N, CA, C and O of each residue as an XYZ file, in Angstrom:
904
protein
N     167.350     67.776     72.660
C     167.282     69.059     71.962
C     168.700     69.552     71.705
O     169.480     69.706     72.645
N     169.039     69.798     70.456
C     170.382     70.260     70.102
C     170.368     71.740     69.747
O     169.481     72.229     69.047
N     171.378     72.434     70.251
C     171.562     73.836     69.905
C     172.591     73.933     68.780
O     173.410     73.027     68.629
N     172.572     74.993     67.997
C     173.387     75.035     66.774
C     174.893     75.107     66.986
O     175.646     74.665     66.119
N     175.359     75.650     68.114
C     176.803     75.839     68.273
C     177.339     75.125     69.515
O     178.202     74.253     69.407
N     176.839     75.486     70.670
C     177.294     74.865     71.904
C     176.154     74.886     72.907
O     175.304     75.776     72.884
N     176.150     73.888     73.791
C     175.113     73.859     74.820
C     175.328     74.963     75.849
O     174.386     75.374     76.527
N     176.555     75.440     75.966
C     176.914     76.346     77.048
C     176.645     77.795     76.653
O     177.213     78.307     75.689
N     175.781     78.435     77.405
C     175.521     79.856     77.188
C     176.514     80.635     78.038
O     176.483     80.571     79.267
N     177.393     81.370     77.371
C     178.563     81.966     78.016
C     178.457     83.484     78.050
O     177.969     84.109     77.109
N     178.916     84.052     79.133
C     178.953     85.508     79.258
C     179.932     86.068     78.229
O     181.122     85.755     78.263
N     179.435     86.882     77.330
C     180.276     87.435     76.277
C     181.153     88.585     76.716
O     182.038     89.004     75.970
N     180.926     89.105     77.909
C     181.728     90.237     78.387
C     182.036     90.080     79.879
O     181.637     90.929     80.676
N     182.734     89.015     80.269
C     183.063     88.865     81.697
C     184.068     89.916     82.117
O     184.946     90.271     81.331
N     183.965     90.425     83.337
C     184.934     91.435     83.787
C     186.313     90.822     83.970
O     186.452     89.745     84.551
N     187.332     91.514     83.469
C     188.719     91.075     83.603
C     189.467     92.155     84.371
O     189.395     93.333     84.018
N     190.181     91.763     85.412
C     190.924     92.732     86.214
C     191.932     93.483     85.347
O     192.558     92.902     84.461
N     192.079     94.764     85.610
C     192.980     95.594     84.811
C     194.438     95.228     85.053
O     195.264     95.304     84.144
N     194.744     94.838     86.264
C     196.145     94.536     86.599
C     196.451     93.056     86.384
O     195.737     92.185     86.881
N     197.522     92.784     85.636
C     198.011     91.427     85.458
C     199.171     91.217     86.416
O     200.177     91.917     86.303
N     199.072     90.287     87.350
C     200.195     90.056     88.263
C     201.413     89.531     87.502
O     201.269     88.941     86.431
N     202.577     89.738     88.033
C     203.792     89.266     87.379
C     203.878     87.751     87.463
O     203.178     87.114     88.250
N     204.741     87.192     86.645
C     204.971     85.745     86.729
C     205.466     85.368     88.120
O     205.046     84.361     88.689
N     206.355     86.179     88.654
C     206.890     85.883     89.982
C     205.775     85.851     91.021
O     205.767     84.989     91.900
N     204.826     86.795     90.923
C     203.712     86.811     91.868
C     202.857     85.568     91.743
O     202.231     85.138     92.712
N     202.828     84.986     90.550
C     202.043     83.778     90.319
C     202.823     82.496     90.623
O     202.281     81.394     90.532
N     204.089     82.652     90.983
C     204.917     81.489     91.250
C     205.406     80.795     90.006
O     205.792     79.627     90.055
N     205.396     81.500     88.882
C     205.785     80.926     87.591
C     207.206     81.341     87.224
O     207.661     82.412     87.627
N     207.915     80.501     86.459
C     209.261     80.878     86.012
C     209.199     82.028     85.013
O     208.222     82.167     84.278
N     210.230     82.838     84.990
C     210.236     83.999     84.114
C     210.309     83.628     82.636
O     209.758     84.336     81.794
N     210.984     82.523     82.312
C     211.177     82.203     80.897
C     210.733     80.794     80.523
O     210.970     80.375     79.390
N     210.104     80.048     81.418
C     209.669     78.693     81.099
C     208.298     78.668     80.452
O     207.498     79.587     80.631
N     208.030     77.603     79.693
C     206.730     77.457     79.042
C     205.690     77.069     80.091
O     205.962     76.251     80.970
N     204.497     77.659     79.996
C     203.452     77.424     80.988
C     202.274     76.671     80.366
O     201.456     77.251     79.651
N     202.206     75.372     80.651
C     200.988     74.612     80.385
C     200.039     74.875     81.550
O     200.492     75.071     82.678
N     198.746     74.882     81.299
C     197.812     75.000     82.418
C     196.701     73.979     82.270
O     196.358     73.550     81.169
N     196.150     73.604     83.419
C     195.008     72.676     83.460
C     194.232     73.016     84.727
O     194.525     72.504     85.807
N     193.246     73.883     84.578
C     192.542     74.383     85.750
C     191.299     73.569     86.106
O     190.413     74.061     86.804
N     191.234     72.335     85.631
C     190.124     71.457     85.994
C     190.244     71.002     87.442
O     191.311     71.080     88.050
N     189.127     70.528     87.978
C     189.155     69.924     89.301
C     189.984     68.639     89.261
O     190.043     67.956     88.238
N     190.610     68.326     90.371
C     191.487     67.160     90.419
C     190.763     65.856     90.084
O     191.358     64.953     89.494
N     189.498     65.751     90.450
C     188.750     64.511     90.208
C     188.632     64.193     88.721
O     188.350     63.053     88.354
N     188.844     65.183     87.866
C     188.755     64.960     86.422
C     190.057     64.413     85.826
O     190.073     63.989     84.671
N     191.124     64.419     86.587
C     192.439     64.049     86.045
C     192.653     62.551     86.175
O     192.978     62.059     87.255
N     192.473     61.827     85.080
C     192.693     60.376     85.111
C     194.178     60.076     84.900
O     194.901     60.903     84.344
N     194.638     58.909     85.337
C     196.074     58.586     85.277
C     196.678     58.705     83.880
O     197.802     59.186     83.734
N     195.948     58.273     82.853
C     196.518     58.278     81.509
C     196.801     59.696     81.026
O     197.841     59.953     80.419
N     195.886     60.609     81.291
C     196.101     61.984     80.825
C     197.193     62.660     81.653
O     197.956     63.467     81.123
N     197.278     62.339     82.948
C     198.332     62.928     83.778
C     199.701     62.435     83.325
O     200.662     63.203     83.299
N     199.791     61.149     82.966
C     201.061     60.620     82.455
C     201.456     61.331     81.167
O     202.636     61.597     80.937
N     200.464     61.640     80.321
C     200.740     62.385     79.085
C     201.272     63.774     79.418
O     202.231     64.236     78.799
N     200.660     64.437     80.383
C     201.130     65.767     80.781
C     202.571     65.719     81.278
O     203.364     66.616     80.991
N     202.905     64.667     82.026
C     204.267     64.547     82.532
C     205.258     64.339     81.384
O     206.385     64.829     81.442
N     204.848     63.625     80.358
C     205.725     63.466     79.192
C     205.952     64.806     78.511
O     207.056     65.090     78.048
N     204.916     65.627     78.450
C     205.077     66.959     77.859
C     206.090     67.785     78.657
O     206.940     68.459     78.076
N     205.996     67.732     79.979
C     206.951     68.466     80.804
C     208.368     67.945     80.578
O     209.326     68.718     80.553
N     208.492     66.633     80.416
C     209.810     66.047     80.193
C     210.402     66.475     78.856
O     211.617     66.624     78.729
N     209.547     66.672     77.862
C     210.023     67.018     76.518
C     210.226     68.519     76.317
O     210.894     68.928     75.367
N     209.664     69.336     77.191
C     209.785     70.794     77.050
C     210.585     71.319     78.233
O     210.025     71.484     79.316
N     211.866     71.584     78.064
C     212.715     72.030     79.176
C     212.177     73.287     79.854
O     211.683     74.201     79.194
N     212.280     73.316     81.173
C     211.892     74.446     82.033
C     210.395     74.735     81.998
O     209.952     75.760     82.515
N     209.617     73.847     81.397
C     208.167     74.052     81.379
C     207.566     73.695     82.735
O     208.153     72.948     83.518
N     206.381     74.248     82.991
C     205.651     73.947     84.225
C     204.196     73.668     83.879
O     203.708     74.028     82.808
N     203.519     73.015     84.821
C     202.089     72.771     84.691
C     201.388     73.562     85.789
O     201.617     73.336     86.977
N     200.534     74.490     85.377
C     199.839     75.395     86.294
C     198.469     74.815     86.600
O     197.648     74.639     85.700
N     198.224     74.520     87.863
C     196.996     73.888     88.314
C     196.327     74.757     89.378
O     196.938     75.682     89.913
N     195.075     74.448     89.675
C     194.414     75.135     90.764
C     194.902     74.587     92.103
O     195.181     73.395     92.229
N     195.002     75.450     93.085
C     195.373     75.030     94.436
C     194.113     74.611     95.175
O     193.511     75.399     95.904
N     193.729     73.366     94.973
C     192.529     72.844     95.626
C     192.936     72.113     96.908
O     193.849     72.567     97.598
N     192.294     71.012     97.242
C     192.537     70.364     98.528
C     194.004     69.936     98.674
O     194.590     69.410     97.729
N     194.598     70.160     99.855
C     196.010     69.817    100.054
C     196.325     68.355     99.750
O     197.371     68.063     99.171
N     195.448     67.441    100.125
C     195.707     66.023     99.860
C     195.814     65.764     98.364
O     196.629     64.948     97.933
N     195.007     66.444     97.578
C     195.060     66.299     96.126
C     196.361     66.838     95.563
O     196.955     66.231     94.672
N     196.808     67.978     96.078
C     198.073     68.549     95.611
C     199.231     67.603     95.908
O     200.100     67.400     95.060
N     199.246     67.030     97.093
C     200.317     66.109     97.457
C     200.287     64.849     96.603
O     201.337     64.318     96.240
N     199.090     64.368     96.279
C     198.977     63.177     95.436
C     199.526     63.451     94.032
O     200.227     62.616     93.461
N     199.207     64.615     93.486
C     199.715     64.965     92.161
C     201.239     65.097     92.175
O     201.902     64.697     91.218
N     201.792     65.646     93.237
C     203.248     65.751     93.349
C     203.895     64.369     93.400
O     204.937     64.142     92.786
N     203.269     63.444     94.140
C     203.808     62.082     94.223
C     203.816     61.413     92.854
O     204.787     60.755     92.482
N     202.726     61.585     92.107
C     202.639     60.983     90.777
C     203.636     61.632     89.815
O     204.199     60.956     88.954
N     203.853     62.935     89.961
C     204.862     63.595     89.124
C     206.238     63.025     89.411
O     206.992     62.713     88.489
N     206.565     62.887     90.695
C     207.872     62.343     91.070
C     208.035     60.932     90.530
O     209.109     60.573     90.047
N     206.979     60.126     90.605
C     207.038     58.756     90.098
C     207.251     58.725     88.589
O     207.801     57.761     88.056
N     206.814     59.783     87.901
C     206.990     59.866     86.447
C     208.332     60.487     86.068
O     208.621     60.677     84.887
N     209.140     60.799     87.058
C     210.453     61.374     86.775
C     210.457     62.876     86.603
O     211.408     63.432     86.054
N     209.408     63.545     87.062
C     209.290     65.007     86.941
C     209.383     65.622     88.334
O     208.734     65.156     89.270
N     210.188     66.665     88.465
C     210.322     67.338     89.758
C     208.972     67.904     90.192
O     208.333     68.617     89.418
N     208.526     67.606     91.402
C     207.229     68.115     91.867
C     207.130     69.632     91.817
O     206.033     70.181     91.706
N     208.289     70.324     91.899
C     208.274     71.787     91.867
C     207.794     72.334     90.525
O     207.475     73.518     90.413
N     207.742     71.480     89.517
C     207.267     71.935     88.206
C     205.744     71.925     88.116
O     205.176     72.294     87.088
N     205.091     71.506     89.183
C     203.644     71.691     89.310
C     203.445     72.952     90.138
O     203.843     73.008     91.302
N     202.833     73.951     89.541
C     202.608     75.235     90.214
C     201.121     75.350     90.506
O     200.291     75.180     89.613
N     200.785     75.640     91.766
C     199.391     75.663     92.178
C     198.921     77.100     92.388
O     199.462     77.834     93.215
N     197.904     77.482     91.622
C     197.368     78.841     91.665
C     196.306     78.948     92.751
O     195.321     78.210     92.712
N     196.477     79.837     93.711
C     195.448     80.000     94.742
C     194.140     80.494     94.133
O     194.137     81.188     93.116
N     193.051     80.134     94.759
C     191.740     80.560     94.268
C     191.568     82.064     94.474
O     191.803     82.590     95.561
N     191.158     82.734     93.415
C     190.902     84.169     93.470
C     189.567     84.431     92.772
O     188.973     83.525     92.188
N     189.111     85.667     92.839
C     187.875     86.021     92.147
C     188.093     85.939     90.638
O     189.213     86.069     90.145
N     186.991     85.721     89.918
C     187.106     85.458     88.485
C     187.818     86.573     87.713
O     188.650     86.250     86.866
N     187.550     87.846     87.943
C     188.282     88.871     87.169
C     189.796     88.739     87.312
O     190.534     88.904     86.341
N     190.251     88.440     88.524
C     191.697     88.274     88.747
C     192.209     86.992     88.087
O     193.320     86.959     87.557
N     191.384     85.934     88.124
C     191.789     84.677     87.505
C     191.921     84.832     85.988
O     192.862     84.314     85.388
N     190.983     85.541     85.376
C     191.071     85.767     83.940
C     192.311     86.593     83.595
O     192.984     86.317     82.602
N     192.611     87.591     84.401
C     193.761     88.455     84.115
C     195.069     87.681     84.215
O     195.945     87.852     83.368
N     195.221     86.834     85.229
C     196.501     86.144     85.408
C     196.743     85.086     84.337
O     197.876     84.646     84.146
N     195.678     84.672     83.632
C     195.872     83.690     82.566
C     196.613     84.269     81.362
O     196.871     83.564     80.387
N     196.949     85.538     81.434
C     197.825     86.127     80.414
C     199.164     85.376     80.363
O     199.851     85.394     79.343
N     199.523     84.721     81.465
C     200.783     83.976     81.526
C     200.630     82.522     81.084
O     201.631     81.842     80.861
N     199.407     82.038     80.955
C     199.194     80.659     80.501
C     199.361     80.608     78.988
O     198.854     81.470     78.270
N     200.072     79.599     78.511
C     200.356     79.543     77.077
C     199.567     78.461     76.355
O     199.282     78.597     75.165
N     199.208     77.390     77.053
C     198.444     76.320     76.429
C     197.651     75.584     77.497
O     198.207     75.139     78.501
N     196.343     75.461     77.270
C     195.451     74.776     78.216
C     195.336     73.311     77.806
O     195.004     73.003     76.662
N     195.611     72.417     78.745
C     195.522     70.978     78.508
C     194.240     70.445     79.130
O     194.041     70.543     80.341
N     193.382     69.887     78.307
C     192.090     69.421     78.788
C     192.180     67.998     79.330
O     193.084     67.240     78.978
N     191.230     67.652     80.192
C     191.048     66.274     80.625
C     190.104     65.585     79.644
O     189.489     66.238     78.802
N     189.993     64.253     79.758
C     189.293     63.525     78.705
C     187.905     63.042     79.120
O     186.919     63.403     78.477
N     187.803     62.237     80.176
C     186.508     61.648     80.526
C     185.488     62.709     80.910
O     184.313     62.608     80.559
N     185.937     63.711     81.622
C     185.092     64.867     81.955
C     185.894     66.112     81.601
O     186.844     66.474     82.294
N     185.498     66.756     80.519
C     186.246     67.905     79.989
C     186.147     69.136     80.887
O     185.357     69.193     81.830
N     186.976     70.108     80.555
C     186.816     71.448     81.110
C     185.527     72.052     80.545
O     185.216     71.867     79.368
N     184.797     72.758     81.368
C     183.578     73.428     80.930
C     183.815     74.941     81.000
O     184.302     75.541     80.042
N     183.471     75.548     82.127
C     183.692     76.988     82.288
C     185.175     77.331     82.226
O     185.547     78.369     81.678
N     186.030     76.466     82.783
C     187.465     76.765     82.743
C     187.987     76.815     81.312
O     188.902     77.582     81.012
N     187.409     76.001     80.426
C     187.823     76.039     79.016
C     187.348     77.318     78.339
O     188.111     77.953     77.611
N     186.102     77.700     78.570
C     185.616     78.930     77.931
C     186.335     80.152     78.493
O     186.561     81.122     77.770
N     186.699     80.115     79.782
C     187.496     81.209     80.356
C     188.824     81.340     79.624
O     189.235     82.442     79.259
N     189.497     80.202     79.410
C     190.792     80.224     78.726
C     190.648     80.760     77.306
O     191.439     81.597     76.870
N     189.646     80.280     76.592
C     189.437     80.733     75.216
C     189.135     82.229     75.170
O     189.567     82.922     74.249
N     188.398     82.726     76.158
C     188.054     84.149     76.170
C     189.295     85.024     76.251
O     189.356     86.078     75.619
N     190.290     84.588     77.030
C     191.493     85.406     77.186
C     192.592     84.996     76.208
O     193.734     85.436     76.339
N     192.252     84.149     75.223
C     193.187     83.856     74.149
C     194.127     82.695     74.390
O     195.164     82.603     73.732
N     193.795     81.802     75.317
C     194.640     80.636     75.575
C     194.066     79.437     74.809
O     192.932     79.035     75.071
N     194.826     78.858     73.867
C     194.316     77.696     73.126
C     194.062     76.511     74.057
O     194.820     76.267     74.995
N     192.993     75.788     73.782
C     192.615     74.611     74.571
C     192.763     73.379     73.695
O     192.068     73.246     72.688
N     193.663     72.476     74.069
C     193.829     71.215     73.347
C     192.956     70.169     74.014
O     193.066     69.949     75.220
N     192.084     69.518     73.242
C     191.149     68.558     73.816
C     191.008     67.336     72.924
O     191.288     67.378     71.726
N     190.568     66.255     73.538
C     190.339     64.986     72.830
C     188.993     64.459     73.298
O     188.868     64.083     74.463
N     187.976     64.414     72.436
C     186.633     64.050     72.896
C     186.519     62.596     73.319
O     187.210     61.718     72.802
N     185.635     62.368     74.267
C     185.262     61.047     74.767
C     183.794     60.846     74.423
O     183.066     61.833     74.312
N     183.323     59.606     74.248
C     181.950     59.401     73.770
C     180.849     59.956     74.668
O     179.746     60.212     74.186
N     181.115     60.147     75.953
C     180.058     60.631     76.842
C     179.796     62.123     76.637
O     180.601     62.836     76.038
N     178.666     62.570     77.141
C     178.302     63.995     77.050
C     179.383     64.872     77.683
O     179.841     65.835     77.069
N     179.791     64.538     78.913
C     180.780     65.356     79.625
C     182.140     65.332     78.945
O     182.966     66.216     79.171
N     182.376     64.324     78.113
C     183.644     64.213     77.422
C     183.671     64.889     76.059
O     184.677     64.816     75.354
N     182.582     65.542     75.682
C     182.534     66.224     74.379
C     182.380     67.736     74.516
O     182.307     68.454     73.518
N     182.332     68.208     75.746
C     182.051     69.629     75.981
C     183.106     70.540     75.360
O     182.766     71.467     74.625
N     184.378     70.286     75.646
C     185.424     71.200     75.167
C     185.519     71.198     73.646
O     185.836     72.223     73.043
N     185.245     70.046     73.020
C     185.219     70.022     71.552
C     184.140     70.952     71.031
O     184.336     71.654     70.039
N     182.999     70.951     71.706
C     181.919     71.861     71.337
C     182.372     73.319     71.478
O     182.066     74.157     70.629
N     183.093     73.606     72.545
C     183.507     74.986     72.798
C     184.528     75.478     71.773
O     184.406     76.591     71.262
N     185.535     74.655     71.468
C     186.544     75.132     70.502
C     185.945     75.261     69.106
O     186.356     76.123     68.329
N     184.979     74.408     68.788
C     184.307     74.533     67.486
C     183.459     75.794     67.441
O     183.434     76.497     66.431
N     182.763     76.081     68.538
C     181.954     77.306     68.590
C     182.834     78.550     68.587
O     182.365     79.649     68.290
N     184.097     78.375     68.916
C     185.060     79.478     68.860
C     185.635     79.622     67.458
O     186.228     80.649     67.128
N     185.457     78.570     66.614
C     185.965     78.610     65.249
C     187.301     77.933     65.061
O     187.986     78.177     64.067
N     187.697     77.058     66.029
C     188.992     76.391     65.959
C     188.842     74.883     66.160
O     189.315     74.342     67.159
N     188.182     74.199     65.213
C     187.975     72.749     65.363
C     189.271     71.961     65.389
O     189.295     70.837     65.892
N     190.351     72.524     64.857
C     191.626     71.806     64.829
C     192.213     71.584     66.220
O     193.145     70.794     66.373
N     191.683     72.269     67.240
C     192.159     72.063     68.606
C     191.544     70.824     69.249
O     191.962     70.413     70.331
N     190.564     70.233     68.595
C     189.962     68.983     69.063
C     190.450     67.854     68.169
O     190.190     67.852     66.966
N     191.159     66.893     68.756
C     191.757     65.806     67.981
C     191.166     64.472     68.416
O     190.573     64.360     69.489
N     191.338     63.457     67.561
C     190.630     62.206     67.774
C     191.254     61.227     68.739
O     190.548     60.377     69.282
N     192.562     61.314     68.976
C     193.239     60.339     69.832
C     194.186     61.052     70.788
O     194.549     62.208     70.570
N     194.582     60.355     71.846
C     195.548     60.929     72.774
C     196.910     61.104     72.122
O     197.654     62.016     72.481
N     197.245     60.244     71.171
C     198.495     60.405     70.444
C     198.510     61.730     69.684
O     199.516     62.439     69.684
N     197.392     62.060     69.036
C     197.297     63.331     68.315
C     197.293     64.509     69.289
O     197.862     65.563     69.005
N     196.658     64.320     70.420
C     196.616     65.343     71.476
C     198.040     65.684     71.918
O     198.415     66.854     71.991
N     198.827     64.643     72.213
C     200.197     64.855     72.663
C     201.040     65.506     71.569
O     201.840     66.402     71.839
N     200.854     65.051     70.345
C     201.610     65.617     69.221
C     201.274     67.089     69.021
O     202.169     67.905     68.800
N     199.989     67.434     69.096
C     199.577     68.823     68.904
C     200.112     69.710     70.024
O     200.658     70.783     69.765
N     199.956     69.261     71.267
C     200.415     70.060     72.405
C     201.930     70.256     72.355
O     202.421     71.359     72.595
N     202.659     69.205     72.048
C     204.112     69.310     71.991
C     204.550     70.202     70.826
O     205.486     70.991     70.957
N     203.868     70.068     69.690
C     204.196     70.901     68.542
C     203.997     72.371     68.827
O     204.827     73.194     68.440
N     202.907     72.718     69.500
C     202.641     74.121     69.821
C     203.644     74.646     70.847
O     204.088     75.791     70.758
N     203.995     73.812     71.811
C     204.944     74.247     72.838
C     206.328     74.483     72.255
O     207.071     75.337     72.739
N     206.673     73.735     71.226
C     208.006     73.865     70.625
C     208.070     74.939     69.546
O     209.158     75.400     69.198
N     206.919     75.344     69.012
C     206.878     76.337     67.944
C     206.202     77.591     68.480
O     204.996     77.777     68.314
N     206.979     78.440     69.118
C     206.399     79.604     69.780
C     205.782     80.581     68.793
O     204.809     81.260     69.121
N     206.338     80.663     67.581
C     205.772     81.562     66.573
C     204.385     81.086     66.153
O     203.456     81.887     66.047
N     204.246     79.791     65.914
C     202.945     79.222     65.547
C     201.945     79.431     66.678
O     200.784     79.758     66.428
N     202.383     79.246     67.909
C     201.497     79.424     69.049
C     201.081     80.882     69.198
O     199.922     81.169     69.497
N     202.005     81.792     68.994
C     201.688     83.217     69.098
C     200.650     83.621     68.050
O     199.748     84.407     68.338
N     200.778     83.086     66.840
C     199.800     83.373     65.798
C     198.420     82.830     66.195
O     197.403     83.496     66.003
N     198.402     81.619     66.748
C     197.141     81.022     67.162
C     196.483     81.854     68.250
O     195.273     82.078     68.211
N     197.257     82.311     69.214
C     196.708     83.154     70.278
C     196.167     84.462     69.717
O     195.141     84.961     70.177
N     196.852     85.014     68.727
C     196.389     86.248     68.088
C     195.063     86.019     67.374
O     194.155     86.846     67.457
N     194.954     84.889     66.668
C     193.707     84.559     65.965
C     192.560     84.345     66.953
O     191.423     84.741     66.699
N     192.878     83.715     68.076
C     191.844     83.511     69.091
C     191.323     84.851     69.605
O     190.116     85.044     69.753
N     192.239     85.765     69.872
C     191.828     87.074     70.354
C     190.958     87.812     69.351
O     189.992     88.476     69.727
N     191.303     87.695     68.076
C     190.529     88.375     67.035
C     189.176     87.715     66.831
O     188.204     88.383     66.481
N     189.108     86.390     67.050
C     187.871     85.651     66.799
C     186.830     85.861     67.896
O     185.640     85.630     67.680
N     187.271     86.291     69.048
C     186.361     86.373     70.194
C     185.137     87.246     69.910
O     184.026     86.911     70.320
N     185.337     88.350     69.219
C     184.237     89.294     68.992
C     183.152     88.724     68.093
O     181.998     89.145     68.171
N     183.515     87.756     67.229
C     182.515     87.235     66.292
C     182.133     85.775     66.547
O     181.239     85.242     65.889
N     182.801     85.137     67.487
C     182.563     83.714     67.721
C     181.199     83.470     68.355
O     180.812     84.191     69.274
N     180.461     82.462     67.878
C     179.183     82.130     68.506
C     179.315     81.818     69.997
O     178.374     82.037     70.760
N     180.479     81.309     70.417
C     180.658     80.935     71.821
C     180.438     82.110     72.757
O     179.914     81.934     73.857
N     180.831     83.313     72.334
C     180.723     84.478     73.206
C     179.651     85.463     72.752
O     179.626     86.611     73.197
N     178.769     85.013     71.867
C     177.625     85.829     71.465
C     176.440     85.405     72.317
O     175.637     84.566     71.907
N     176.336     85.986     73.498
C     175.336     85.557     74.473
C     173.921     85.752     73.953
O     173.075     84.875     74.127
N     173.654     86.878     73.323
C     172.308     87.131     72.810
C     171.932     86.084     71.760
O     170.806     85.589     71.755
N     172.847     85.756     70.894
C     172.598     84.746     69.859
C     172.314     83.383     70.492
O     171.428     82.656     70.043
N     173.067     83.045     71.531
C     172.862     81.762     72.204
C     171.502     81.705     72.881
O     170.830     80.674     72.850
N     171.101     82.804     73.488
C     169.792     82.845     74.151
C     168.674     82.721     73.115
O     167.690     82.017     73.339
N     168.831     83.409     71.982
C     167.814     83.295     70.927
C     167.721     81.856     70.414
O     166.626     81.356     70.160
N     168.873     81.190     70.262
C     168.864     79.806     69.803
C     168.125     78.912     70.792
O     167.364     78.027     70.401
N     168.359     79.155     72.066
C     167.670     78.394     73.109
C     166.162     78.642     73.053
O     165.373     77.699     73.107
N     165.770     79.895     72.947
C     164.348     80.224     72.881
C     163.695     79.596     71.648
O     162.596     79.050     71.747
N     164.361     79.666     70.483
C     163.815     79.081     69.256
C     163.634     77.577     69.405
O     162.632     77.017     68.961
N     164.623     76.918     70.042
C     164.545     75.464     70.210
C     163.391     75.081     71.125
O     162.674     74.120     70.850
N     163.205     75.831     72.217
C     162.113     75.540     73.143
C     160.767     75.792     72.477
O     159.843     74.994     72.633
N     160.645     76.894     71.734
C     159.385     77.196     71.050
C     159.057     76.135     70.014
O     157.892     75.784     69.828
N     160.091     75.616     69.329
C     159.861     74.558     68.346
C     159.339     73.293     69.016
O     158.474     72.608     68.472
N     159.863     72.988     70.193
C     159.374     71.816     70.929
C     157.923     71.992     71.348
O     157.108     71.079     71.211
N     157.610     73.177     71.859
C     156.248     73.447     72.332
C     155.260     73.422     71.171
O     154.108     73.018     71.332
N     155.722     73.856     69.998
C     154.832     73.937     68.837
C     154.631     72.590     68.150
O     153.791     72.499     67.254
N     155.354     71.547     68.523
C     155.185     70.252     67.865
C     153.749     69.754     68.053
O     153.189     69.863     69.144
N     153.153     69.204     66.982
C     151.777     68.706     67.108
C     151.700     67.583     68.136
O     152.553     66.695     68.163
N     150.688     67.627     68.966
C     150.489     66.616     69.991
C     149.660     65.459     69.437
O     148.790     65.686     68.596
N     149.903     64.231     69.881
C     149.090     63.102     69.418
C     147.631     63.287     69.815
O     147.326     63.842     70.871
N     146.722     62.807     68.938
C     145.303     62.953     69.223
C     144.937     62.144     70.454
O     145.491     61.075     70.708
N     143.988     62.679     71.210
C     143.531     61.998     72.414
C     142.857     60.680     72.040
O     142.204     60.571     71.002
N     143.028     59.697     72.895
C     142.479     58.369     72.613
C     140.984     58.268     72.891
O     140.342     57.283     72.526
N     140.441     59.280     73.531
C     139.003     59.243     73.872
C     138.773     58.751     75.273
O     137.653     58.828     75.778
N     139.819     58.239     75.926
C     139.635     57.769     77.290
C     139.583     58.946     78.246
O     140.108     60.021     77.957
N     138.965     58.740     79.347
C     138.902     59.766     80.393
C     139.448     59.199     81.678
O     139.489     59.895     82.692
């Protein structure tokens, strides 16, 4: 059963904390570019992590903002960063907080980098809600097409690209062109009010219509057996 915009029914009005913590409170540099990837560590495959490290290498003073999950995972990511020639200190780990606070602090995130085999789901829609562009590259599996569905339902299909080469080019281009990125963030903020992704009532109606259509399908005639 296919829904018209996205499979994910999203809260169109999630609470956002009024106070935005400072960059210093978040452990972020005052003037460096902030890539973020708030997916679970298990979703980060070696190829995409190597791509992220290349982005850090090409964008001076940039950092990658990740969730502070299991300590062993954090240490493993630091080791891989060091092996790629990137200072481990450029990986910044955000402690887990309640969702309103998490949404508010993403005011400092400038570009969300998606994983490939298993995309961001709620973390991607959270980023889009607060105006952070999500760069994604779809994979043939269901879990690998989620973020493409979300950015399209937001009205920005250009954020979903066909190859990792295009993904890297797009992310690097946005990081280097702050004016272009600022315009994109502004458009995202303006689109939120009308985007199907955050029209919860519309999504629920689409779901109800799809289920009713299934139930109304004519059933095959009975064979006469008992």
